[in-house]
TIDO-889116 format. One record per residue: x, y, z of N, C-alpha, C in turn; residue in three letters. Coordinates in pm, whole numbers, plus 50000, padded with zeros to 5 digits. Layout:
REM residues N
XYZXYZXYZALA
...
END
This chain:
REM residues 368
363259784858732363449775058602364559766158635MET
364729759558596365979747358589367019751558463ARG
368399749058492369159749658377369659734458359LEU
369859730058224370089717858190370949720158086ALA
372009710458077372909709957942372619697657859ILE
372359699757739372249685557647373659687157588TRP
374499678857682375739671057650376189665657506SER
376449671757386376289664557280378029659657268THR
378299647857188379369640857167379969642657020THR
380789652856988381049652556820382609653856796THR
383199638456757384689641256761385369653656703PRO
386519656656738387319666856711388639660956612ARG
389019666956513390129665756434391439664156534GLN
392429652956491393309652556575393269648756708ASN
392219644256740391689642156883391539627056863SER
391499619556993391059605856980389609604157061THR
388889590657021387529591357116388029590057234HIS
388679585957290389179587957438389349600857517GLU
390069606257410390039619757500388909629157475GLU
388069621557366386329631957359385769629757456LEU
385729615257514384829609557629385589618157736PHE
386819616657796387279622957925387249637457895ARG
387379644557804386909658357782385549662657820ARG
384549651957755383179656657790383169654457967GLN
383419643458000383309644258184384019652858246LEU
384789660958189385179670658254384459684758259ASP
383799683958164382889694458119381619692458191GLU
381079679258230380359677058316380779682558467ILE
381629678658510382299684958641382199700158682GLU
382579705658520382699720758534381209723558550LEU
380469718858467378499719958477378229721858579ALA
378789711658703378189713558828378759722558887GLU
379899727358899380669738258952379949750358946ARG
379319753358809378689767458755377519766858783ILE
376849755958838375429754358868374219753158794GLY
374909746658687373929737158614372969728858692ILE
371749723758658371059716058763370979699758679ASP
371019701358566370939688358468371959686358363GLN
372049672858357372789669458228372089660358163ILE
372089662558019371369653357952372369647157815TRP
372279632057832373139627557687371939622257561PHE
372499622357458371569615157340371989602357308TYR
371229595757264371769580357189371509579457039GLU
372439579356982372519574456835373469561556802HIS
373079555856690373369543656632374629545256519HIS
375469539056482376529537256384376629553356324LEU
376729561756382376479577056334378099580456404ASN
378719582756302380449589556373380079601556435PRO
379419607956359379209623756423378609623956558SER
377999615156641377219613956722377559598656783ALA
378829594356840379069582156877378899579457025PRO
377599578557050377109577157161375679565157166VAL
376119552057135375079543957126374199540757307PRO
375129543057403374439543357549374439557257569SER
373649559457605373639573757725373479568057863PRO
373009561457878372869551557996374659550958060ASN
375629544257984377009545558027377469556758019LEU
377259564857960377999577757985377119583458149LEU
375889582958186375229586258317376459579258433ILE
376429569858401377069557458509378399562858512ALA
379069566758412380669572058428380699586658527ALA
379509594558472379249606558519378989609558665ALA
378089600358682377799602858829378819599758934ALA
379859594358914380969591358981381849602459007GLN
381849614858908382719626058936381569639158964ARG
380499636659015379619646259048378829644059172THR
378339651559246377389647559377375849653559387GLY
376089662859277374829670059304373709668459188ARG
374379673859057373799675158947373139660658899ILE
371659664658828370879653658783371119648558666ARG
370589639458631371449634458469370099624158420PHE
369969627958256368659623658216369399621958072ALA
368549607457993368949604857868367839613157813SER
368489615157667367749627757623367719621157451MET
367159608357413366319601257498367149587857496VAL
366459577157591366439560857573365379560557418ASN
365939554257353365129551557215364019538257240ILE
362939539157292362129528057348361789516457274LEU
361849517957095361859506857025362709497056990PRO
364109505357055365269497457010365609484657109PHE
365229486157232365239478557342363979472257399ARG
364349461957452363609452157543363309464257647ASN
361669463757660361259473957817361559469757941PRO
361729454557961362269449758089363679455858127LEU
364559452358021365959459358043366239472858024LEU
365129478857979365219495658005364819496358156VAL
363809492258196363279496958312364489488758424ALA
365309477158400366439472458500367229480658470GLU
367709490058399369089498058408368739509958472GLU
367599514858436367259524658493367279524158660ALA
366669514758715366849512958834368479511958893ALA
369279502058796370569506458835371039519558840LEU
370859525458749371639538958739370909547958886LEU
369599546358880368869552758988369859552059137ASP
370459540159148371199536859269372699542459249ASN
373309543159104374699546759099374719560959114LEU
373339571759069373349583459084372809590159210THR
372759578259307371989583259433370379592059412GLY
370229584659314368579590159320368379604059204GLY
369489607959113369629619559045369369615958894ARG
368219605158889367969601158739366679605458717LEU
366489610758599365169615558509365479606358424ASP
363929600358353364089589258267363709597758156MET
364619597958047364379606157927364089595157825GLY
362719596257784362239589157666361949590057541ILE
361899583657424361529590157307361239576857195GLY
360829580657090360749568056963361679567556866ARG
362779579356885363589581856776363299589356646GLY
364339592756576364079596256455364559594856341LEU
365869589656323366809586256222366389576156154ARG
366009577656027365649563355930366879553155947PRO
368129558455937368869548355932369519540256096PRO
368769544056179369169536556282367949527856294GLU
366609532056272365619519056239365759508556151PHE
366759513756007367249502555910368219495155991ASP
369309496456054370119490956126369589481756217ALA
368449483056295367869478156408366539469156310PHE
366439466856186365329461256085364089463956188ASP
363769475456222362479480656294361799491056175ILE
360469486956199359469494356116359589508256144ASP
359779522256101359869531956161358319535656190GLN
357559530556112356139536356114355399531756247GLN
356049521256268355299513756417355989519256533ARG
356979529156532357609532956624356779540256748SER
355679546756727354859550856826353849539556901ARG
353819529256857352959518256904354139511856984GLU
355079508556981356269499857027356429513557124MET
356719524557131356959535557224355779534157371PHE
354739535357305353569532657391353209518057494LEU
353599507857400353789494757485354949493957567GLU
356159499057539357359498457610357159507557766ALA
356289519957747356329525657840355479519457967PHE
354469512057921353139508358002353899495558055ASP
355369487857986355739480058057356859485258175VAL
357439494458133358149499758217357679505258372ILE
356539510558362355739517358475355289501058554ARG
355089493058488354849478758559356079473358649ARG
357049476758546358219467058612358779478158740VAL
358459489958721358989499958802358029495558985TRP
356769497858939355929491359027355989479259100ALA
356989474259021357339458659117356019448559107ASP
355469449858990354449439858998354869425458968GLU
354249416558974354449403558903353309403458836GLU
353979400058656352909402458567353679395258471PHE
352889389558383353439385458226352539389258148GLU
353129402258040352719411157957353109403057782HIS
351859400157683352009396057604351509405957487ARG
352269414357440352049423757349352099422257218GLY
352079433557124352349431957007353739429856959ARG
354499437057058356349440857015357019430857115TYR
356239429557232357309422157347356689411857440TRP
356909404557450356599396257567357469396657705THR
357149396657819357819398557937357059394358032VAL
357789386158115357359377258226358229382558348ARG
357529389858428358159396958542357809385058692LYS
358489377958710357929365758801359149368458941ASN
359769382558956360719382359081360849394659110GLY
361529399659198361549419159254362639422859140PRO
362219436059135362849444859093364269447159160LEU
365359441859097366709443359159367549449059074ALA
368159459359114368019468559231366659472359271PRO
366209475059359364949483959382365169501359333PRO
364259507159294364499523359266364849529559394LEU
365629541059410365749549359505364989557459539VAL
364359564459398363579571859400362099572459403GLN
360889571459478359829567059498358679576759456LYS
357749573959397357259558259331358559555759223PRO
359089563359145359949558359044360709569359011HIS
361819572158929362509581358855361439592658778PRO
361429606658799360379612558695360789608758551PRO
359679611158462360089607758318360219622858278PHE
360709621958149361139633258069361119630557902LEU
360339638457822359889629457681360239641557565VAL
360599639857492361179650057356359699648257317SER
358909660857294357709663157216357649674157159ALA
357399672057024356789685156918355869682156836GLN
355369668356800354009669756729353179669156829SER
351789668756751350509671356845350109658656914GLU
350329650156847350109635256930351049634057048ASP
352609638657050353119638057127352779644357260SER
352449658057222352529667357317351009664257403LEU
350259660757339348689654457421349199642557496ARG
349809632257459350099618657528351069627257646TRP
352119632857656352859640457746351869647457872ALA
351279655857797350019663457907349289653557988ALA
348689642757898347949635757983348909625858103GLN
349909625458095350529619258239351199631158268TYR
351309641158249351819656158319353349651558336ASP
353829644858229355369644958167355969659958131ILE
357279662458204357669675558111358089671557986PRO
358119679657901358519680057744359769686157708PHE
360499684757632361629692357567361629693457436ALA
361809706857376361449708957233362949713157177GLN
363349710657046364519712257048364339722456899ILE
365119736256891365069743356801363639749856768ASP
362509749156830361389754756819361349771556839SER
361039776956745360719789956723359909793256852VAL
359929806356963359129806957041357549807557003VAL
357309815156877355799810856860355399797256855GLU
356019787656818355799772056832355639768356968GLN
356599770857049356889765357172355499773557281ALA
355169786657220354099790957303352629784757270ARG
352739781657143351169772357099351159760957137ARG
352249750657154352529735757213352299738857353ASP
352609752157418352479750057590351259751857627GLN
350259757857532348669761057521348349748157505ALA
348849743157422347829730357395347859719157504LEU
349319716457561349739708457679349109713457811TYR
348799726857810348299733657940346879726957939ARG
346069729157817344709724457800344669709757832GLU
345139703357765345149682957801345589684057946VAL
346659689057994347239689158114345829690958249GLN
345069702858242344049702158333342879696058301ILE
342679691758158341509683158117341849667658214ALA
342969663058256343149651558317343659650858461HIS
343139667658494343129663858651344499666758727GLY
345209675158622346539678258652346689692058724HIS
347279697358784347589712458827348429720258719LYS
347699727758705348499736558555350019743058637PRO
351049736358559352149739658582353159739558488ALA
354059747758450355059746158356355859733158337PRO
356079728858217356519715258215357719713258082ARG
357849728757988358639727757876360049733057955LEU
360859722457883362399727157841362599729257699TYR
363169743157677363209747257568364859742757567LEU
364949740257429366319735757426367129745957319MET
368329752357364368849761357271370159759957249ARG
371059764457131372449764557114372939777557189GLU
373769773357247374369788357304376149792057316ILE
376129804157310377779805957292378019819957376TYR
378899820657461379129829957543380399835657535VAL
380799848557465381819856257455382089865957531GLY
383309874257500383979886457590383069896457505GLU
382489898757381381909907157371380929902457241SER
379909911157213378879904157133379499900956994ASP
380589910056939381139907556797382219895656792ARG
382789892956925383869883256957382719869256943GLN
381799867157016380769856257021380449851756880ALA
380199861356792379499862056673380609855356575ARG
381489861756586382959854456504383249842256548ALA
383659841256693383889827156708383039816956690GLU
381659818556721380369807456693380299804156592ALA
380199812856512379719815956371379999797656317ARG
381479796856293381839784656170381659773256231PRO
381509769856376381169758956461379519756556451TYR
378779770356497377429767856487376619760756326LEU
377159767056220376869766556071377189747556077LEU
378119742556114378429736556108377489724056203GLN
377259729256307376139720256410375039720856305TYR
374449733356264373369732256213373149727656093TRP
373999724456045373929712255928373279699555937GLU
372799693756097371829685556126370669686956058LEU
370499698756043368579700755999368879700455813TRP
370089698555783370169695255587370009683755618ASN
370679675255705370609660455713369079654055716ARG
368359660755819366859657055821366309662955742TYR
366669672855646366029675955531366049664055430THR
367579660455413367309650655305366649635655355GLN
366169635255444365289624055479363879628255473PHE
363549638055454362089645055462362129641355288THR
363099648855240363099650155065362889636755004ASP
363619626555064363479614555021362609605055045GLY
361679611355113360439601255153360649591355264GLY
361779594655339361979583855434361459586355570ARG
360999596355582360259599555695358829594755708LEU
358159584555778356959580655808355929593055835PRO
354669588155803353419598955817353509605355945ASP
353649595156067353859597956178354609609156199SER
355659610756139356589619956173356369633056052TYR
355199638956056354809649455950355249661556033ASP
355489661256139355949676456192357589678456135PHE
358289666656149359579669656108359889672055949TRP
358749665455902358599670655752358779682555689ARG
357859687955807357709704155781358999715255876ARG
359269708455968360129714856079361629716056011GLN
362039708455960363319702555927363469714555787ALA
363029712855669362979722755579363059738255613PRO
362369741855704362189754355771363469760455853MET
363949745055922364749753055995366229753355904LEU
366369745155795367439743655743367799756155618HIS
366279761455571366619773855517366749786055584ALA
367349788655721367459800855772368759801555750MET
369219813255724370769817455758371089820555874ASP
372309826255905373289827556023372209841156126PHE
371959846656026371559860456120369799856356141ASP
369339849856052367879845556074367889838256204GLN
368949828656214369059817456351368939826056481ILE
370069836256484370349843356582368839858056594VAL
368449862356503367579870556536366289861756590ALA
365829851856544364649846256600364999839756707ASN
366219838556790366219831756944366319816256940ASP
366829813456814367059802556797368139795456886ILE
369539803656859370609802056944370639814957003VAL
371219812457115371739825857206373409826057204ILE
373599840557152375119840857179375249857957184LEU
376389859757247376899871057275377919875557426GLY
377829884657435378319886657565377449885957688SER
378169883457786377069877257888375759885657917PRO
376059896857897374659906257921373739903957827GLU
374339900857683373369901057571372739885157618THR
373799873257625372849862557651372039864257748VAL
372279869857902371409871657988370109880057949ALA
370319887257856368989897957812368109885157734GLU
368729880857659367729872157578367489859957639THR
368069855457734367259843657847365969848357927ILE
366169863257956365019867658005363899871957927VAL
364249875557793363299877557705362409864857652ARG
363069854857661362679840257613361609837357717ILE
362189837957853361469832557963360259841658003ALA
360709853257945358989862857965357949859957833GLY
357919855557694357619850657646356959835357670GLN
357429829557769357189816157779357029811757938LEU
356559802058008356629793058121357649784558127GLU
358649786158136359889773658099359719768958274LEU
359619754858217360319746058356361659749358353MET
362399747158223363739746258216364289749358080GLY
365499755058088366489758957971367309750557957LEU
367299742157821368309730357796369299737457695ALA
370359737257711371469745957651372459737357603MET
372779738957480373839727857417375549741357398ILE
376229739057470377459750457466378659740957359PHE
378109729657321379319722557224378729723057094LYS
379309732557030378899734756885379909728056798LEU
378959720556740380109709256609381109703256671GLY
382059707156624383569703256636384259715056724ALA
383579724456796384179733356857385369730956933MET
386429735156977387459731757038387059731657196PRO
387729720357241387099720857427387519730757503TYR
388499737857455388939750457547387949761257531ASP
387839762657400386639773157382385289769657435THR
384899760157425383599754857486383929755857658VAL
384849753957707385039755357858384799770057893GLU
385469777357825385849791257842384039799657819HIS
383319792057720382189799457752381109794857858SER
381509781957907380579778357996380889786758126MET
382489788758135382719794558261382109811258277ARG
382079815458173381649829758150380279828558183LEU
379149818658145378069814558154377939815558305PHE
378489809058402378399804658536378729820458604GLY
379989824258545380169833958613379689848658613GLU
379519851958484378419865058463377169863158424GLU
376549856058353375019851658321374279846858448VAL
374759836258491373859829658589373469843158691VAL
374249850558743373989861558853373039872158794PRO
372869870758648372109881358581370599874158563ARG
370559867358581369249855858556368869849358691ILE
369449851858813369149844758898367799846258960ARG
366989859858934365379860358980364719849258907HIS
365259843058751364389833558711364509819758806LEU
365899818158810366409804758875365869802159031LEU
365729815659083365409813959243363889816659278ASP
363169816959152361439816859174360829807359059GLY
359549808759078358889800658982358199812358856ASP
357239808658755357269813858663356309826958697CYS
356049828558835354769839658887356009845758980ASP
357199843658971357989853159073358029849359215GLY
357249835659263357509836159361358669825459422ASN
358959825059552359929822459580360169806059539PRO
361139800659507361399787959472360859777759586ALA
360209767159534359769755659621360239741759540THR
359749730859608360519718459538359839718959397ALA
361089717159326360749715859193359979702859128SER
358689705559067358179695258988359339685858894PRO
360279693758855361489682158778361849674158881ALA
361989676758996362689667359079361479655459141LEU
360399655259111359039649159176359119639359069GLN
358429628759092357839616259007357099618958914PRO
357019616558781355839621658710354569612458718ALA
END
């Protein structure tokens, strides 16, 4: 099982954006020191609570301050950009990171962002699929002319710079709807799920495995389960310290519920029409009881991770340490406790595969 951090970017009161990004890069250095395997950045547009229009720029900056940890966008929103540019930027990042890039891709979710780019969100899946095909052809270094429904690309020269990872950086996708799961499994691409309850994730994992095998791939774990996390000195302290910031962060689902109630999410986002109101209706105790968040003393956090891993075949656990506008020092203390006192307690999950066998080359590090 791999350990990832989804590094969120939420402004704090009485702090500048310069400070925000500097501390975020400091946290990534800390993540490498405590044994985290991967860092993910999100992409959002015209969103003051998540001011990251380019996860790729953050990857480029963070790569210069680290030497081992891998990076991914979670995600590059493919409908918003020409796929040739996406493929070329990824090739540059593959070089800047020294081959430590995972290529996270998705079709986007927030209606205001599609409005800003004047893109019909109902067509996002078609645009995603077309862009994915173009990116793979660019990476294969073919010379070709693509005349699709949404983009025209004429590649009449070599990919420059060339990729470091061969045949290409591994893909990673956010997938929670049945269509997205089936598509990811067809290509044996690892998939991440945010705030899925364990029963949902188990069901989706079974569907993925069925399609994975049907397309000739070796059955193997591909699920990254995403969880908000806070480690305190005791269970009581962790709950008290995390509660106000977790509820602030959880307001995310109220925002998505507003989109669903207002009929702004197209039919192809039916999963989120159902999921967002369900998550928003949960109170703090229900969120914790359902293991949708992980918080407590190091012992409790480790027990929760072991319990979740015992119910699912996880390729990785993707953690969100920064809950809302939680103070920087509080986040870093939680991270240090995780590295010093939680990681040793879950070492058996990290040193072996899902069957308890010794670790071998992880599929997460191999091209999809």
